[in-house]
C-alpha positions as CSV (number, residue, x, y, z in Angstrom):
1,M,65.3,77.8,112.4
2,S,64.6,77.7,108.6
3,A,65.5,74.7,106.6
4,D,66.1,76.8,103.5
5,P,69.8,77.2,102.4
6,I,71.4,80.5,103.0
7,L,73.3,81.6,99.9
8,I,75.9,83.6,101.7
9,A,78.4,83.9,98.8
10,H,75.5,85.0,96.4
11,R,74.2,87.4,98.9
12,L,77.4,89.1,100.2
13,L,80.2,88.8,97.5
14,D,80.6,92.0,95.4
15,E,78.0,93.8,97.5
16,Q,78.6,97.5,98.0
17,I,79.8,98.4,101.6
18,V,78.5,101.7,103.0
19,D,79.8,103.2,106.1
20,S,77.8,104.9,109.0
21,E,77.7,108.2,107.2
22,G,76.4,106.6,104.0
23,R,79.8,106.8,102.2
24,R,80.6,104.0,99.7
25,C,83.8,102.5,100.9
26,G,84.3,99.3,98.9
27,R,82.8,96.1,98.0
28,V,82.9,92.6,99.7
29,D,85.7,90.7,98.0
30,D,85.6,87.6,100.2
31,I,83.9,86.1,103.4
32,E,85.8,84.7,106.4
33,L,84.0,81.6,107.8
34,T,85.0,79.6,111.0
35,G,83.6,77.0,113.2
36,N,81.4,74.0,112.8
37,P,78.8,74.8,111.6
38,P,80.5,77.7,109.8
39,R,79.6,81.2,110.8
40,V,80.5,84.5,109.0
41,T,83.3,86.1,111.1
42,A,84.5,88.8,108.8
43,L,84.3,90.4,105.4
44,L,87.5,90.8,103.4
45,V,88.0,93.8,101.2
46,G,90.9,94.8,99.0
47,N,93.2,93.7,96.2
48,G,94.9,91.0,98.1
49,V,91.7,88.9,97.9
50,Y,91.5,88.7,94.1
51,P,94.2,86.1,93.5
52,R,92.1,83.5,95.5
53,R,89.1,84.2,93.3
54,V,90.9,83.6,90.0
55,P,91.3,80.0,88.8
56,R,94.9,78.9,89.4
57,R,95.7,78.1,85.8
58,L,94.6,81.8,84.8
59,R,96.6,83.5,87.6
60,P,99.9,84.2,85.7
61,L,97.8,86.0,82.9
62,A,95.4,87.7,85.4
63,R,98.7,89.0,87.3
64,R,100.3,90.4,84.2
65,L,97.1,92.1,83.0
66,A,96.1,93.6,86.4
67,G,99.5,94.9,87.4
68,P,101.0,94.9,90.9
69,E,98.6,97.5,92.4
70,V,95.7,95.4,91.8
71,W,97.4,92.1,92.4
72,G,98.8,93.3,95.7
73,S,98.7,91.6,99.1
74,N,96.6,94.2,100.9
75,A,93.4,92.6,102.1
76,L,91.5,94.3,104.8
77,R,89.4,92.4,107.4
78,I,86.3,93.9,108.7
79,P,84.9,91.8,111.7
80,W,81.3,90.8,111.3
81,E,80.3,92.6,114.5
82,E,81.0,95.9,112.6
83,V,78.2,95.1,110.1
84,D,75.0,97.0,111.2
85,R,72.6,95.7,108.6
86,L,72.2,94.2,105.2
87,D,69.7,95.7,102.7
88,S,70.6,96.7,99.2
89,T,74.1,97.2,100.5
90,V,76.2,96.1,103.5
91,R,75.9,98.9,106.2
92,L,78.6,99.3,108.6
93,R,78.5,100.6,112.2
94,K,81.5,102.9,112.0
95,K,83.0,105.5,109.5
96,A,85.1,104.0,106.8
97,E,88.4,105.7,108.1
98,E,88.0,104.0,111.5
99,L,88.0,100.5,109.7
100,G,90.8,101.4,107.4
101,L,88.7,101.9,104.3
102,G,89.8,105.5,103.7
103,E,90.3,105.4,99.9
104,G,86.7,104.7,99.3
105,D,85.1,103.0,96.3
106,D,86.5,105.0,93.4
107,P,86.5,102.9,90.2
108,E,88.0,105.8,88.2
109,R,91.0,106.0,90.6
110,W,92.8,102.9,89.3
111,I,91.8,103.6,85.7
112,V,93.3,107.2,85.8
113,K,96.5,105.9,87.4
114,R,97.1,103.7,84.5
115,L,96.9,106.3,81.8
116,P,100.1,106.8,79.9
117,W,100.4,110.6,80.8
118,N,100.1,110.1,84.6
């Protein structure tokens, strides 16, 4: 066993997630740890994770700026067993739809939805 520290948050947070077919399907928004010593048990993906990452004193402003669709409570839990490998991305064993990641990582989608003529 290595004595070097493992920088889990640095390695996993905001990493691109790719399903078994090579489709981009989100980014790692948070990590679930359990046990002693702690072990990664799941990756958390979705808008509902963001409030926990914003400093408490800035949450009212962030909530107002982001809007309800970004500040929602829908976080998806991907069990660690579904991770196939880590390389330049987090690669999953299954298709995105099987894990509930159906919308994919489409950054333009939320921008376009907020345009005044939509």
